[in-house]
Structures are given as C-alpha cells and as structure tokens.
Backbone as a chain_set.jsonl record, in Angstrom:
{"seq": "MVQKKENSTSCSKCVDMCKCKGCSSNNIVKNGKTRNGKQRFICKECSTSFILDYTYNAYQSNINQQIILFTKEGLGIRSTARVLRISVTTLLKRIVSIANQIQQPSITKGRIYEVDEMRTFIGKKSMLRWIVYALDRESKEVVSFNVGRRTNKTLKRVIKSLELSGARKIYTDKLKNYSYIIHKKIHDTLIHSTNPVVQDISLIK", "coords": {"N": [[5.634, -17.501, -17.386], [2.388, -16.098, -18.507], [2.279, -15.226, -21.943], [1.136, -12.384, -22.738], [-1.265, -11.094, -25.665], [-1.249, -8.427, -27.712], [-3.672, -5.7, -26.596], [-4.599, -7.521, -24.803], [-6.246, -8.245, -21.715], [-5.672, -10.242, -20.519], [-4.053, -11.73, -17.151], [-0.75, -11.769, -15.856], [1.922, -13.573, -14.178], [3.317, -11.88, -11.393], [6.553, -11.169, -12.253], [8.458, -10.723, -10.056], [7.78, -11.179, -7.583], [6.598, -10.104, -5.581], [4.897, -8.721, -2.957], [1.306, -9.946, -1.911], [-0.431, -6.452, -0.392], [-2.486, -6.569, 1.059], [-2.929, -9.391, 2.241], [0.032, -10.643, 2.617], [0.528, -12.548, 0.321], [2.096, -14.25, -1.769], [0.836, -15.045, -4.239], [0.016, -13.759, -6.579], [-0.58, -11.592, -9.417], [-0.73, -9.722, -12.332], [-2.501, -7.006, -13.356], [-3.731, -5.181, -15.492], [-3.33, -1.967, -16.081], [-2.954, 1.524, -14.509], [-4.936, 4.681, -15.034], [-2.146, 6.444, -14.821], [-0.434, 4.792, -16.244], [0.812, 3.014, -14.479], [1.865, -0.462, -13.378], [-0.623, -2.734, -12.344], [-1.657, -4.578, -9.831], [-3.112, -7.922, -8.415], [-4.576, -9.579, -6.025], [-4.936, -12.997, -5.89], [-5.546, -14.411, -3.592], [-6.733, -12.826, -1.481], [-7.83, -10.985, -3.035], [-7.083, -8.328, -3.031], [-6.19, -5.62, -4.85], [-3.325, -3.544, -6.357], [-1.139, -1.481, -6.673], [2.865, -1.236, -6.965], [3.834, 1.454, -5.893], [2.639, 4.252, -5.279], [1.915, 7.304, -6.433], [0.27, 9.452, -4.837], [0.745, 10.323, -1.434], [-1.683, 10.112, 0.039], [-2.573, 7.58, -0.373], [-0.71, 5.49, 1.236], [0.437, 2.55, 3.095], [0.886, 2.818, 6.029], [-0.073, 5.382, 6.642], [-2.16, 6.545, 7.868], [-0.416, 5.191, 10.663], [0.967, 7.616, 10.927], [-0.488, 9.964, 10.754], [-1.738, 9.664, 13.621], [0.632, 9.447, 15.092], [1.238, 12.081, 14.611], [-0.35, 13.616, 15.487], [-0.378, 13.18, 18.169], [1.887, 14.134, 19.17], [1.36, 16.371, 18.84], [0.846, 18.801, 16.653], [-0.547, 20.441, 14.13], [-3.362, 20.52, 12.056], [-2.818, 21.769, 9.301], [-0.079, 21.404, 8.98], [0.078, 19.024, 9.677], [-0.547, 18.139, 7.271], [0.942, 19.313, 5.436], [3.454, 18.49, 6.274], [2.698, 15.196, 5.706], [2.709, 15.374, 2.877], [0.027, 15.717, 1.552], [-3.906, 16.419, 1.17], [-5.355, 18.872, 3.212], [-8.172, 18.273, 3.77], [-8.404, 15.166, 3.028], [-6.88, 14.761, 5.014], [-8.5, 15.883, 6.949], [-10.48, 14.082, 6.436], [-9.628, 11.416, 6.941], [-8.921, 11.692, 9.427], [-11.606, 11.775, 10.653], [-12.425, 9.015, 9.693], [-10.121, 7.553, 11.478], [-11.311, 7.776, 14.019], [-13.476, 7.033, 14.312], [-13.414, 4.273, 14.335], [-12.101, 4.129, 16.572], [-12.083, 2.521, 19.98], [-14.654, 3.159, 22.486], [-13.468, 4.383, 25.842], [-13.452, 2.392, 28.925], [-16.074, 3.53, 31.517], [-15.901, 4.801, 34.587], [-18.245, 4.703, 37.922], [-20.308, 7.075, 38.865], [-18.658, 9.423, 38.959], [-16.977, 13.302, 38.549], [-17.283, 15.355, 35.813], [-16.03, 16.83, 32.786], [-17.389, 18.462, 29.827], [-16.26, 19.358, 26.464], [-16.273, 20.623, 23.287], [-15.064, 20.509, 19.651], [-14.827, 22.519, 17.244], [-14.872, 21.773, 13.715], [-14.169, 21.169, 10.245], [-14.976, 19.537, 7.381], [-13.796, 19.522, 3.953], [-15.324, 21.934, 3.161], [-16.488, 25.33, 4.909], [-19.024, 25.199, 5.399], [-19.56, 22.665, 5.616], [-20.056, 21.838, 8.777], [-18.217, 20.029, 11.483], [-18.665, 18.308, 14.698], [-16.245, 17.541, 17.437], [-16.388, 16.301, 19.848], [-15.882, 15.621, 23.439], [-15.422, 14.135, 26.758], [-14.072, 14.488, 29.693], [-12.846, 12.99, 32.443], [-12.921, 14.767, 35.209], [-10.799, 14.775, 37.668], [-8.927, 12.696, 37.339], [-8.26, 13.838, 34.462], [-8.527, 12.152, 32.616], [-9.763, 11.243, 28.987], [-13.114, 10.094, 28.785], [-15.348, 9.607, 26.853], [-16.049, 10.43, 23.756], [-17.436, 11.558, 20.273], [-17.639, 11.856, 17.413], [-19.237, 14.447, 14.965], [-22.012, 15.536, 13.122], [-22.8, 19.422, 13.533], [-24.854, 19.144, 15.982], [-27.834, 18.609, 18.17], [-27.782, 15.912, 18.754], [-25.186, 14.664, 18.122], [-23.557, 15.307, 20.427], [-25.456, 14.408, 22.342], [-24.938, 11.947, 22.563], [-22.567, 11.871, 23.654], [-23.075, 12.72, 26.112], [-24.924, 11.361, 27.219], [-23.937, 8.467, 27.593], [-22.268, 9.361, 29.91], [-24.669, 10.111, 31.779], [-25.378, 7.591, 32.137], [-23.902, 6.278, 33.824], [-23.715, 7.067, 35.938], [-23.286, 9.824, 36.795], [-22.003, 12.52, 38.505], [-21.46, 14.934, 38.341], [-21.22, 17.073, 35.366], [-19.358, 19.422, 33.9], [-19.874, 22.332, 31.753], [-18.9, 24.295, 29.1], [-20.525, 27.483, 27.774], [-21.933, 26.858, 26.005], [-25.339, 26.898, 24.786], [-26.534, 24.425, 24.4], [-26.416, 22.223, 25.642], [-27.708, 22.885, 28.008], [-30.399, 21.793, 27.477], [-29.82, 19.51, 27.258], [-28.928, 18.415, 29.459], [-29.657, 17.245, 32.752], [-30.618, 19.754, 35.332], [-30.139, 19.481, 37.195], [-27.477, 17.356, 37.5], [-26.057, 19.45, 36.089], [-23.509, 22.141, 35.68], [-21.814, 25.486, 34.358], [-18.894, 26.516, 33.544], [-16.564, 29.605, 33.745], [-13.986, 29.991, 32.543], [-12.866, 27.808, 29.506], [-12.926, 24.743, 28.997], [-10.642, 21.536, 29.515], [-8.183, 21.246, 26.347], [-8.584, 19.383, 24.298], [-6.315, 18.165, 23.008], [-4.413, 17.507, 24.81], [-5.278, 14.848, 25.626], [-5.294, 13.051, 23.515], [-4.103, 10.948, 23.546], [-5.399, 8.936, 23.944], [-5.839, 7.952, 21.237], [-4.877, 4.369, 19.904]], "CA": [[4.684, -16.444, -17.406], [1.817, -15.781, -19.542], [2.086, -14.099, -22.796], [-0.12, -11.502, -23.29], [-1.706, -10.575, -27.01], [-1.636, -6.686, -27.867], [-4.585, -4.996, -26.008], [-5.626, -8.584, -24.497], [-6.581, -7.894, -20.358], [-5.393, -11.505, -19.312], [-3.585, -11.561, -16.212], [0.1, -12.803, -16.119], [2.249, -13.885, -13.038], [4.53, -10.95, -11.164], [7.849, -11.693, -12.537], [9.428, -10.071, -9.484], [7.134, -12.084, -6.708], [5.716, -8.603, -4.766], [3.748, -9.928, -2.095], [-0.056, -8.866, -1.59], [-0.06, -5.629, 0.385], [-3.706, -6.934, 2.395], [-2.657, -10.688, 3.361], [1.347, -10.483, 2.31], [0.607, -13.74, -0.282], [2.554, -14.173, -3.098], [-0.157, -15.481, -5.157], [-0.108, -12.176, -7.323], [-0.703, -11.709, -11.184], [-0.857, -8.387, -12.973], [-3.999, -7.09, -13.438], [-3.814, -4.216, -16.476], [-2.432, -0.602, -15.496], [-3.817, 2.63, -14.002], [-4.11, 5.641, -15.967], [-1.156, 7.075, -15.231], [0.398, 3.818, -17.026], [1.876, 2.308, -13.808], [1.052, -1.815, -13.361], [-1.633, -2.832, -11.214], [-1.469, -6.264, -9.303], [-4.317, -8.409, -7.735], [-4.286, -11.272, -5.01], [-5.269, -14.366, -5.848], [-6.033, -15.188, -2.232], [-7.623, -11.877, -1.29], [-8.653, -9.858, -4.404], [-6.656, -7.201, -3.171], [-5.696, -4.376, -6.081], [-3.075, -2.772, -5.746], [-0.446, -0.967, -7.15], [3.825, -1.324, -6.047], [4.562, 2.902, -5.826], [1.433, 5.672, -5.298], [2.374, 8.517, -6.296], [-0.63, 10.224, -3.842], [0.833, 9.718, -0.212], [-2.827, 9.135, 1.041], [-2.652, 5.484, -0.576], [0.182, 4.78, 1.748], [-0.217, 1.823, 3.973], [1.031, 3.509, 6.812], [-0.674, 6.981, 6.394], [-2.964, 6.3, 9.132], [-0.226, 5.36, 11.784], [1.975, 8.506, 11.144], [-1.366, 10.598, 11.541], [-1.858, 9.473, 14.683], [1.59, 9.692, 15.57], [1.784, 13.265, 14.714], [-1.65, 14.172, 16.429], [-0.105, 13.07, 19.717], [2.987, 14.939, 18.892], [0.456, 18.091, 19.13], [1.337, 19.102, 15.224], [-1.531, 20.848, 13.696], [-4.042, 20.036, 11.07], [-1.969, 22.239, 7.869], [1.247, 21.029, 9.499], [0.478, 17.454, 9.405], [-0.692, 17.612, 5.518], [2.405, 19.846, 4.878], [4.27, 17.016, 6.297], [2.575, 14.193, 4.828], [2.256, 15.674, 1.663], [-1.436, 15.258, 1.642], [-4.452, 17.837, 1.13], [-6.017, 19.287, 4.58], [-9.689, 17.328, 3.218], [-8.424, 14.077, 2.911], [-6.227, 14.638, 6.165], [-9.632, 15.763, 7.928], [-11.634, 12.504, 6.213], [-8.539, 10.551, 7.245], [-9.218, 11.989, 11.256], [-12.801, 11.153, 11.166], [-12.262, 7.431, 9.647], [-9.737, 6.875, 12.697], [-11.986, 8.088, 15.241], [-15.521, 6.126, 14.14], [-12.405, 3.033, 14.219], [-11.607, 3.957, 18.2], [-13.429, 2.009, 20.883], [-15.165, 3.812, 23.755], [-13.001, 3.803, 26.775], [-14.645, 2.604, 30.055], [-16.003, 5.063, 32.398], [-16.074, 4.854, 35.875], [-19.542, 5.157, 37.566], [-20.456, 8.432, 39.933], [-17.651, 10.747, 38.618], [-17.118, 14.525, 37.779], [-16.94, 14.941, 34.223], [-15.705, 17.886, 32.042], [-17.305, 17.911, 28.578], [-16.152, 20.38, 25.839], [-16.255, 20.717, 21.574], [-14.259, 21.486, 19.04], [-15.255, 22.696, 15.987], [-13.811, 22.074, 12.58], [-14.784, 20.904, 8.956], [-14.383, 18.987, 5.976], [-13.716, 20.02, 2.695], [-15.689, 23.684, 2.907], [-16.634, 25.625, 5.98], [-20.262, 25.233, 5.426], [-19.923, 20.887, 5.986], [-19.252, 21.777, 10.043], [-18.166, 19.086, 12.365], [-18.062, 18.729, 15.926], [-15.395, 16.448, 18.081], [-17.278, 16.159, 21.203], [-15.116, 14.298, 24.339], [-16.157, 14.459, 27.597], [-12.947, 14.37, 30.439], [-12.737, 12.599, 34.034], [-12.176, 15.655, 36.17], [-9.762, 13.983, 38.567], [-7.491, 11.773, 36.778], [-8.116, 14.414, 33.194], [-8.466, 11.032, 31.09], [-11.052, 10.902, 28.274], [-13.757, 8.687, 29.034], [-16.208, 9.474, 26.311], [-16.078, 11.379, 22.78], [-18.206, 11.662, 19.62], [-17.363, 13.056, 16.112], [-20.439, 14.545, 14.135], [-23.04, 17.264, 12.813], [-23.113, 20.482, 14.757], [-26.249, 19.14, 16.219], [-27.536, 18.229, 19.732], [-27.711, 14.207, 18.548], [-23.746, 14.495, 18.494], [-23.65, 15.964, 21.903], [-26.39, 13.645, 23.251], [-24.075, 10.909, 22.653], [-21.482, 11.995, 25.381], [-23.833, 13.266, 27.623], [-25.852, 10.008, 27.749], [-22.747, 7.809, 28.229], [-22.247, 10.398, 31.239], [-25.674, 9.953, 32.803], [-25.465, 5.887, 32.434], [-22.592, 6.197, 34.314], [-24.253, 7.766, 36.943], [-22.626, 11.137, 37.006], [-22.518, 13.63, 40.153], [-21.524, 16.474, 38.315], [-21.161, 17.208, 34.495], [-19.292, 20.446, 33.685], [-18.986, 22.281, 30.416], [-18.552, 25.455, 28.151], [-21.639, 28.322, 28.396], [-22.643, 26.22, 24.519], [-26.308, 26.786, 25.071], [-27.055, 22.923, 23.561], [-26.263, 21.877, 26.885], [-28.718, 23.18, 28.905], [-31.44, 21.304, 26.604], [-29.939, 17.823, 27.183], [-28.067, 18.077, 30.824], [-30.251, 17.498, 33.997], [-30.349, 20.871, 35.681], [-29.435, 18.793, 39.152], [-26.069, 17.712, 37.842], [-24.909, 20.768, 35.734], [-22.925, 23.222, 35.826], [-20.79, 25.756, 33.582], [-17.187, 27.201, 33.791], [-16.376, 30.468, 33.465], [-13.083, 29.522, 31.396], [-12.856, 26.691, 28.774], [-12.609, 22.903, 29.879], [-9.258, 21.304, 29.242], [-8.071, 21.239, 25.905], [-8.755, 18.06, 23.495], [-4.963, 17.754, 22.606], [-3.567, 17.195, 25.533], [-5.883, 13.285, 26.037], [-5.65, 12.649, 22.189], [-3.255, 9.745, 23.602], [-6.484, 7.952, 23.875], [-5.654, 6.765, 20.074], [-4.01, 3.366, 19.993]], "C": [[3.908, -16.843, -18.726], [1.918, -15.119, -20.476], [1.267, -13.458, -22.925], [0.16, -10.961, -24.709], [-1.905, -9.115, -26.622], [-3.369, -6.674, -27.564], [-5.753, -6.428, -25.387], [-5.495, -7.791, -22.804], [-6.469, -9.103, -19.363], [-4.418, -10.851, -18.601], [-2.227, -12.774, -16.543], [0.761, -12.424, -14.717], [3.261, -12.53, -12.333], [5.679, -11.901, -11.161], [8.875, -10.836, -11.236], [8.562, -10.793, -7.861], [6.774, -11.438, -5.576], [4.68, -9.802, -4.076], [2.29, -8.82, -2.102], [0.491, -7.738, -0.125], [-1.301, -5.666, 1.469], [-2.872, -8.226, 2.962], [-1.052, -10.959, 2.889], [1.551, -11.991, 1.366], [1.35, -13.428, -1.272], [2.285, -14.478, -4.536], [-0.613, -14.231, -5.89], [0.353, -12.365, -8.929], [-0.871, -10.096, -11.031], [-2.14, -8.402, -13.367], [-4.092, -5.66, -14.206], [-2.782, -2.736, -15.769], [-3.747, 0.479, -15.47], [-3.496, 3.543, -15.331], [-3.291, 6.303, -16.246], [0.076, 5.779, -15.671], [1.252, 2.974, -15.838], [0.988, 0.854, -14.063], [0.098, -1.751, -12.148], [-1.607, -4.546, -11.184], [-2.732, -6.658, -8.785], [-3.942, -9.759, -7.273], [-5.389, -11.968, -5.097], [-5.993, -14.908, -4.589], [-7.395, -14.19, -1.638], [-8.188, -10.853, -1.777], [-8.249, -8.917, -3.769], [-6.084, -6.295, -4.235], [-5.193, -4.017, -5.45], [-1.844, -2.003, -6.729], [1.038, -1.317, -6.077], [4.428, 0.153, -5.37], [3.028, 3.677, -5.897], [2.31, 6.624, -5.221], [1.72, 9.71, -5.138], [-0.27, 9.507, -2.442], [-0.359, 8.95, 0.44], [-3.132, 7.618, 0.8], [-1.544, 5.061, 0.474], [-0.351, 4.186, 2.97], [-0.051, 2.291, 5.267], [0.6, 4.99, 7.085], [-1.31, 7.275, 7.836], [-1.906, 6.595, 10.507], [0.604, 6.818, 11.915], [0.868, 9.825, 11.433], [-1.717, 10.551, 12.662], [-0.46, 9.683, 15.583], [2.11, 11.721, 15.447], [1.045, 14.266, 15.464], [-1.249, 13.937, 17.59], [1.155, 14.221, 19.93], [2.295, 16.583, 19.262], [0.732, 18.696, 17.74], [-0.259, 19.043, 14.989], [-1.898, 20.241, 12.653], [-2.855, 20.133, 9.464], [-0.753, 21.453, 8.427], [1.463, 19.672, 9.089], [0.278, 17.377, 7.786], [0.295, 18.142, 5.184], [3.327, 18.67, 4.965], [4.522, 15.769, 5.63], [2.192, 14.221, 3.337], [0.952, 15.68, 0.853], [-2.506, 16.662, 1.226], [-5.448, 17.984, 2.76], [-7.498, 18.47, 4.727], [-9.524, 16.477, 3.431], [-7.65, 13.78, 4.184], [-7.306, 14.888, 7.041], [-10.597, 14.286, 8.243], [-10.851, 11.461, 6.67], [-9.111, 10.512, 8.802], [-10.287, 10.968, 11.619], [-12.681, 9.903, 11.083], [-11.319, 6.911, 10.953], [-10.597, 6.795, 13.684], [-13.238, 7.145, 15.066], [-14.48, 4.762, 14.187], [-12.276, 2.674, 16.091], [-12.915, 3.337, 18.855], [-13.722, 2.255, 21.999], [-14.523, 2.984, 24.719], [-13.814, 3.633, 27.547], [-14.801, 3.573, 30.615], [-16.766, 4.441, 34.248], [-17.291, 5.752, 36.408], [-19.292, 6.171, 39.075], [-18.855, 9.293, 39.494], [-18.211, 11.874, 38.616], [-16.557, 14.739, 36.61], [-16.777, 16.631, 33.65], [-15.991, 17.897, 30.279], [-16.915, 19.405, 27.835], [-16.063, 19.928, 24.383], [-15.751, 20.991, 20.678], [-14.378, 21.307, 17.64], [-14.33, 22.497, 15.264], [-14.969, 21.677, 11.287], [-14.168, 20.421, 8.098], [-14.675, 19.139, 4.825], [-13.889, 21.652, 2.7], [-16.048, 23.872, 4.34], [-18.081, 25.531, 6.146], [-20.692, 23.064, 5.519], [-19.178, 21.201, 7.833], [-19.297, 20.855, 10.945], [-17.634, 19.537, 13.375], [-16.76, 17.268, 16.166], [-16.026, 16.846, 19.303], [-16.699, 14.776, 22.196], [-15.423, 15.214, 25.83], [-14.122, 14.002, 28.88], [-13.889, 13.644, 32.079], [-12.235, 13.673, 34.664], [-10.908, 15.182, 36.578], [-8.732, 13.628, 37.745], [-7.487, 12.532, 35.071], [-7.847, 13.357, 31.711], [-9.512, 11.073, 30.435], [-11.148, 9.643, 28.493], [-14.583, 8.538, 27.832], [-16.033, 10.613, 25.05], [-17.113, 11.033, 21.629], [-17.513, 12.222, 18.565], [-18.825, 13.081, 15.476], [-20.594, 15.691, 13.367], [-23.034, 17.954, 13.921], [-24.545, 19.978, 15.061], [-26.422, 18.593, 17.302], [-27.492, 16.363, 19.667], [-26.065, 14.132, 18.493], [-23.311, 14.581, 20.182], [-24.211, 14.922, 22.626], [-25.287, 12.492, 23.658], [-23.208, 10.587, 23.419], [-22.186, 12.017, 26.294], [-24.593, 11.498, 28.244], [-24.686, 8.866, 28.205], [-22.645, 8.282, 29.596], [-23.249, 10.015, 32.447], [-25.9, 8.32, 33.042], [-24.565, 5.525, 33.57], [-22.692, 6.821, 35.929], [-23.218, 9.045, 37.672], [-22.99, 11.733, 38.056], [-22.592, 14.897, 39.737], [-20.902, 16.852, 36.458], [-21.16, 18.685, 34.296], [-19.429, 21.185, 32.16], [-19.407, 23.969, 30.584], [-20.586, 26.344, 28.647], [-22.632, 27.879, 26.892], [-24.346, 26.628, 25.294], [-27.079, 25.178, 25.537], [-26.93, 22.414, 24.909], [-27.036, 21.64, 27.859], [-30.067, 22.284, 28.621], [-31.208, 19.492, 26.956], [-29.032, 17.642, 28.394], [-29.216, 18.478, 31.781], [-29.846, 18.665, 34.855], [-29.695, 20.227, 37.314], [-27.413, 18.263, 38.834], [-25.26, 18.477, 36.745], [-24.685, 21.679, 35.935], [-22.301, 24.029, 34.593], [-19.615, 26.486, 34.122], [-17.262, 28.183, 33.316], [-15.309, 30.68, 32.491], [-13.35, 28.242, 30.785], [-12.648, 25.31, 29.638], [-11.146, 22.89, 28.829], [-9.159, 20.876, 27.689], [-8.063, 19.703, 25.225], [-7.336, 17.335, 23.429], [-4.447, 16.944, 23.596], [-3.736, 15.69, 25.91], [-6.154, 12.792, 24.804], [-4.511, 11.575, 22.14], [-4.347, 8.619, 23.887], [-6.273, 6.831, 22.551], [-4.439, 6.326, 20.141], [-3.234, 3.716, 18.927]], "O": [[4.319, -17.524, -19.665], [1.639, -13.964, -20.154], [0.281, -14.044, -23.372], [1.244, -10.509, -25.077], [-2.48, -8.662, -25.633], [-4.174, -7.416, -28.127], [-6.981, -6.496, -25.42], [-4.719, -6.845, -22.673], [-6.817, -9.216, -18.188], [-3.894, -9.796, -18.96], [-2.281, -13.892, -17.055], [0.454, -11.404, -14.101], [4.148, -12.254, -13.14], [5.865, -12.926, -10.505], [9.972, -10.384, -11.564], [9.36, -10.672, -6.932], [6.613, -12.097, -4.548], [4.117, -10.866, -4.328], [2.178, -7.6, -2.222], [1.319, -7.964, 0.757], [-1.264, -5.017, 2.514], [-2.222, -8.127, 4.003], [-1.081, -12.185, 2.781], [2.588, -12.621, 1.575], [1.293, -12.279, -1.709], [2.955, -14.333, -5.558], [-1.738, -13.791, -5.655], [1.262, -13.015, -9.445], [-1.069, -9.427, -10.017], [-2.823, -9.383, -13.661], [-4.599, -4.808, -13.476], [-1.74, -2.765, -15.115], [-4.863, 0.459, -15.989], [-2.619, 3.478, -16.192], [-3.175, 6.853, -17.341], [1.275, 5.897, -15.417], [2.249, 2.332, -16.168], [-0.095, 0.789, -14.644], [0.081, -0.926, -11.235], [-1.561, -5.402, -12.068], [-3.554, -5.749, -8.666], [-3.313, -10.679, -7.796], [-6.495, -11.748, -4.605], [-6.902, -15.737, -4.632], [-8.556, -14.536, -1.42], [-8.871, -9.996, -1.215], [-9.201, -8.138, -3.723], [-4.909, -6.659, -4.281], [-5.528, -3.835, -4.28], [-2.07, -2.32, -7.897], [0.891, -1.585, -4.884], [5.301, 0.125, -4.503], [2.379, 3.42, -6.911], [3.181, 6.853, -4.383], [2.394, 10.623, -4.659], [-0.743, 8.405, -2.165], [-0.371, 7.877, 1.042], [-3.703, 6.776, 1.493], [-1.56, 3.831, 0.506], [-1.161, 4.703, 3.74], [-1.12, 2.163, 5.865], [1.222, 5.616, 7.943], [-0.943, 8.097, 8.676], [-2.063, 7.544, 11.275], [0.89, 7.154, 13.064], [1.23, 10.683, 12.239], [-2.184, 11.64, 12.995], [-0.561, 10.078, 16.744], [2.999, 12.348, 16.024], [1.443, 15.33, 15.938], [-1.878, 14.637, 18.384], [1.181, 15.031, 20.856], [2.773, 17.574, 19.814], [1.008, 19.815, 18.171], [-1.046, 18.172, 15.361], [-1.123, 19.448, 12.117], [-2.326, 19.232, 8.813], [-0.772, 20.418, 7.76], [2.408, 19.17, 8.48], [0.939, 16.577, 7.124], [0.893, 17.422, 4.384], [3.832, 18.04, 4.035], [5.552, 15.268, 5.179], [1.554, 13.365, 2.723], [0.918, 15.649, -0.377], [-2.016, 17.77, 1.005], [-6.133, 17.056, 3.191], [-7.853, 18.091, 5.843], [-10.353, 16.131, 4.274], [-7.675, 12.605, 4.55], [-7.272, 14.181, 8.048], [-11.089, 13.71, 9.213], [-11.483, 10.417, 6.829], [-9.64, 9.519, 9.301], [-10.251, 9.958, 12.322], [-12.766, 9.297, 12.151], [-11.708, 5.878, 11.499], [-10.689, 5.723, 14.282], [-13.791, 6.63, 16.038], [-15.266, 3.848, 13.935], [-12.321, 1.605, 16.701], [-14.112, 3.45, 18.59], [-13.096, 1.6, 22.832], [-14.59, 1.761, 24.838], [-14.879, 4.245, 27.469], [-14.041, 4.537, 30.51], [-17.783, 3.9, 34.681], [-17.588, 6.866, 35.978], [-18.466, 6.059, 39.98], [-18.157, 9.612, 40.457], [-19.434, 12.006, 38.655], [-15.416, 14.355, 36.354], [-17.443, 17.526, 34.17], [-15.138, 17.486, 29.493], [-17.166, 20.464, 28.41], [-15.75, 18.746, 24.245], [-15.862, 22.214, 20.585], [-14.131, 20.3, 16.978], [-13.166, 22.761, 15.563], [-16.191, 21.822, 11.319], [-12.983, 20.667, 7.875], [-15.839, 18.92, 4.489], [-13.022, 22.47, 2.391], [-16.003, 22.893, 5.084], [-18.42, 25.857, 7.284], [-21.77, 22.469, 5.482], [-18.03, 20.856, 8.113], [-20.423, 20.663, 11.403], [-16.786, 20.415, 13.528], [-16.488, 16.358, 15.384], [-16.033, 18.05, 19.556], [-16.858, 13.569, 22.013], [-15.586, 16.424, 25.989], [-13.262, 13.214, 28.486], [-15.025, 13.787, 32.532], [-11.008, 13.672, 34.763], [-9.962, 15.208, 35.791], [-7.737, 14.323, 37.537], [-6.766, 11.92, 34.283], [-7.379, 13.5, 30.582], [-10.514, 10.946, 31.139], [-10.405, 8.661, 28.512], [-14.713, 7.356, 27.514], [-15.87, 11.767, 25.445], [-17.818, 10.083, 21.97], [-16.734, 13.137, 18.832], [-19.532, 12.075, 15.416], [-19.779, 16.545, 13.019], [-23.188, 17.492, 15.052], [-25.439, 20.432, 14.347], [-25.453, 17.989, 17.76], [-27.139, 15.712, 20.65], [-25.739, 13.104, 19.087], [-22.748, 13.704, 20.837], [-23.55, 14.457, 23.554], [-24.897, 12.23, 24.796], [-22.952, 9.47, 23.868], [-21.99, 11.363, 27.319], [-24.645, 10.877, 29.306], [-24.748, 8.485, 29.374], [-22.979, 7.487, 30.474], [-22.95, 9.722, 33.605], [-26.518, 7.883, 34.012], [-24.626, 4.432, 34.132], [-21.818, 6.933, 36.789], [-22.632, 9.073, 38.754], [-24.098, 11.595, 38.575], [-23.277, 15.803, 40.211], [-19.674, 16.84, 36.533], [-22.188, 19.359, 34.374], [-19.008, 20.45, 31.267], [-19.902, 24.63, 31.498], [-21.455, 25.953, 29.427], [-23.736, 28.371, 26.658], [-24.349, 26.589, 26.524], [-27.801, 24.864, 26.483], [-28.088, 22.09, 25.172], [-27.158, 20.594, 28.497], [-30.798, 22.083, 29.591], [-32.026, 18.572, 26.93], [-28.316, 16.642, 28.348], [-29.721, 19.601, 31.788], [-28.658, 18.648, 35.179], [-28.949, 20.682, 38.181], [-26.438, 18.58, 39.515], [-24.077, 18.245, 36.498], [-25.549, 22.396, 36.441], [-22.19, 23.298, 33.61], [-19.625, 26.997, 35.242], [-17.981, 28.197, 32.317], [-15.54, 31.479, 31.584], [-14.056, 27.474, 31.439], [-12.241, 25.132, 30.787], [-10.723, 23.635, 27.945], [-10.041, 20.056, 27.434], [-7.405, 18.863, 25.838], [-7.191, 16.15, 23.729], [-4.055, 15.802, 23.357], [-2.777, 15.101, 26.408], [-7.159, 12.088, 24.714], [-3.984, 11.253, 21.075], [-4.002, 7.447, 24.033], [-6.397, 5.607, 22.551], [-3.375, 6.925, 20.298], [-2.259, 3.029, 18.621]]}, "num_chains": 1, "name": "protein.A"}
C-alpha cells in the first residue's frame, strides 16, 4: 500500500478489496474524504466515485427499484418517502427521472382511448407538473404517457401519439385544454373521472 504523507492527496489501494459500485471492478483506490470524514473511493476502470456507507438513503443503489415496487403496491407519496427515509421533494424528482427513462408502449391502431391527467408539484406548489396518460378503453392498459409542466405541450405529446394510431374516439374529463388540441370528430367528455393511473402503474418495469 502506498504510504500517504500528511496533507497529501495521493491515492492508496483499497485495503479491503472493495468493489466498484458502477462496474464491480476490484481496481479501486482511495480518493480523499467527504466533508463528513467518510472515506471516498474511485474506480480506475470506469472512474466512478463512491463511498461504502451513505448516510443519506437517496444515494443507495437500489432506491429506484424500491420506489417502483412501492408505487406498484399503491403506496402514497408521503408514505413512500417516510418508509424510505428520504424527503418528499427528492422522491418526486426520482419519480420524474424514472418516468423519463420508461419506453413508450406500442399502440394498437383504431382503438378507443381515455386520457386523464394527475397534478403534482416538485419542491413547492408553484412548480406544478402533470402526469398525463392514455388508457386503451377495452384492455385498460396504459398506451401512452408524459410528465411535464402544466401546459398544452405536455398534453399534446400524448394526444399526438393517439392520433397517429388512428384513434376512433378519445374520451377525457372536462378540462378545457383538451377541446383545443383534440379534433371534435373523435373527442368526447365523460361525466365521471377516467380510470385512475394507480391501477395501471404496472407499466413500469
């Protein structure tokens, strides 16, 4: 092991042969310490920097998988944050990040769809966001979705995908925005709300 002089920033071999959390390589060296005094390591293969024991749970490698699991089980935002011991703000940012990585499912042509939106916010109520999704009315499967600001642009991404699939009919709630972006011939509104998104969150792999 390379001996470090006082105040030196040179690296030394990881004495316990720990593995990289990015590529599982053993080619790890020490790389200084955090502000909390914890040893930091860096992988010489993929340059991933990490510590062995994170104090803040949001940095745990399996946190996204846990968020997906709890969401599928129908656990609410605040309950999930409490169980995972992370802030609600961090959880919402993770959910948006996970959603952006999900591939859009294939859409069968010539079907009838229901479109609905769920309002949420990130950090503070002035930062409103929409989770917009479309269901195949017969199968109840999610066929398109989008997450973004509360604007027509966010809605249009979902509506455009349905129009390209040759939708026979698109049902929505009475949100006025839809009347401006869906052709009247295929648009209709429902008296009651459309299907809740939590029933179809299983699209997340």
